[in-house]
FITILUM-741214 format. One record per residue (C-alpha): residue number from 1; residue in three letters; x, y, z. Coordinates in steps of 0.02 Angstrom, whole numbers. Each point is the difference from the previous one (the first is absolute). Layout:
REM FITILUM-741214
num  residu  px  py  pz
NUM  ALA  X  Y  Z
...
This chain:
REM FITILUM-741214
num  residu  px  py  pz
1  UNK  0  0  0
2  UNK  77  164  -57
3  UNK  -36  160  94
4  UNK  68  177  -5
5  UNK  28  96  160
6  UNK  45  185  16
7  UNK  165  45  82
8  UNK  81  163  51
9  UNK  183  24  -48
10  UNK  99  129  97
11  UNK  179  47  -44
12  UNK  112  5  153
13  UNK  187  11  31
14  UNK  74  -133  -114
15  UNK  -156  -107  -18
16  UNK  -186  1  -42
17  UNK  -124  -40  138
18  UNK  -157  -96  -48
19  UNK  -163  7  96
20  UNK  -135  -131  -40
21  UNK  -152  66  95
22  UNK  -119  -143  -45
23  UNK  114  -125  88
24  UNK  65  124  130
25  UNK  179  -47  -46
26  UNK  150  85  -75
27  UNK  167  -36  -80
28  UNK  136  94  -92
29  UNK  113  -8  -152
30  UNK  158  82  -62
31  UNK  -94  85  -143
32  UNK  -177  6  -69
33  UNK  17  -161  -100
34  UNK  67  -95  150
35  UNK  -132  76  113
36  UNK  -140  -60  -115
37  UNK  81  -173  -7
38  UNK  10  -3  191
39  UNK  -182  59  13
40  UNK  -56  -144  -111
41  UNK  102  -120  107
42  UNK  -69  60  167
43  UNK  -179  1  -64
44  UNK  22  -176  -70
45  UNK  77  -66  160
46  UNK  -132  80  110
47  UNK  -138  -59  -117
48  UNK  49  -183  -2
49  UNK  22  4  190
50  UNK  -176  68  14
51  UNK  -66  -135  -117
52  UNK  88  -134  103
53  UNK  -85  69  156
54  UNK  -171  4  -89
55  UNK  -5  189  13
56  UNK  -82  91  -144
57  UNK  115  114  -101
58  UNK  -44  184  15
59  UNK  -90  86  -141
60  UNK  111  119  -94
61  UNK  -26  184  38
62  UNK  -11  121  -144
63  UNK  144  118  -34
64  UNK  -116  145  42
65  UNK  -24  -73  175
66  UNK  186  24  32
67  UNK  7  183  -52
68  UNK  -26  51  182
69  UNK  155  -100  52
70  UNK  108  69  -139
71  UNK  131  133  41
72  UNK  90  116  -119
73  UNK  119  -100  -112
74  UNK  -83  -167  35
75  UNK  -47  -116  -143
76  UNK  -161  -99  11
77  UNK  -9  -148  -118
78  UNK  -73  -173  -16
79  UNK  98  -162  27
80  UNK  -73  -160  -71
81  UNK  25  -169  82
82  UNK  -52  -171  -64
83  UNK  -15  -93  165
84  UNK  -7  -173  -81
85  UNK  157  34  -101
86  UNK  86  77  152
87  UNK  -36  -158  100
88  UNK  68  -112  -139
89  UNK  162  99  -9
90  UNK  29  30  185
91  UNK  -83  -136  104
92  UNK  132  -133  -28
93  UNK  -31  -101  157
94  UNK  8  -187  -23
95  UNK  -152  -96  61
96  UNK  7  -186  32
97  UNK  -158  -92  -50
98  UNK  -44  -178  47
99  UNK  -145  -86  -81
100  UNK  -89  -166  5
101  UNK  -57  -77  -163
102  UNK  -76  -168  -45
103  UNK  128  -137  -30
104  UNK  -52  -20  -182
105  UNK  34  186  -31
106  UNK  168  -11  86
107  UNK  49  -149  -107
108  UNK  -53  88  -161
109  UNK  91  159  49
110  UNK  160  -95  37
111  UNK  -12  -88  -170
112  UNK  -11  172  -81
113  UNK  149  64  101
114  UNK  -102  129  94
115  UNK  65  65  165
116  UNK  -134  56  120
């Protein structure tokens, strides 16, 4: 599921601070490109953690909703995140699965060289 969330980028001494109001989180990058990359990463990480905890993802605010939080020189933009793709690329935990199957199926699978 792909969603786009608004973020506020604020230039600071040597880096760019990112505020993600919908998730009440923040991050930073060395420049605007890195800050947007880091914003996508922190939103993706927070989002899959919420999904794992059966917490509904927040609805994305509109950019106009953030105008009150914006200060002079800030950049308000959207960052898109595909949560399913983020999980595939970043959730690399190994999970051991044991299963019980009928003997006939086990025999057929072994004949086919299947490992299960």
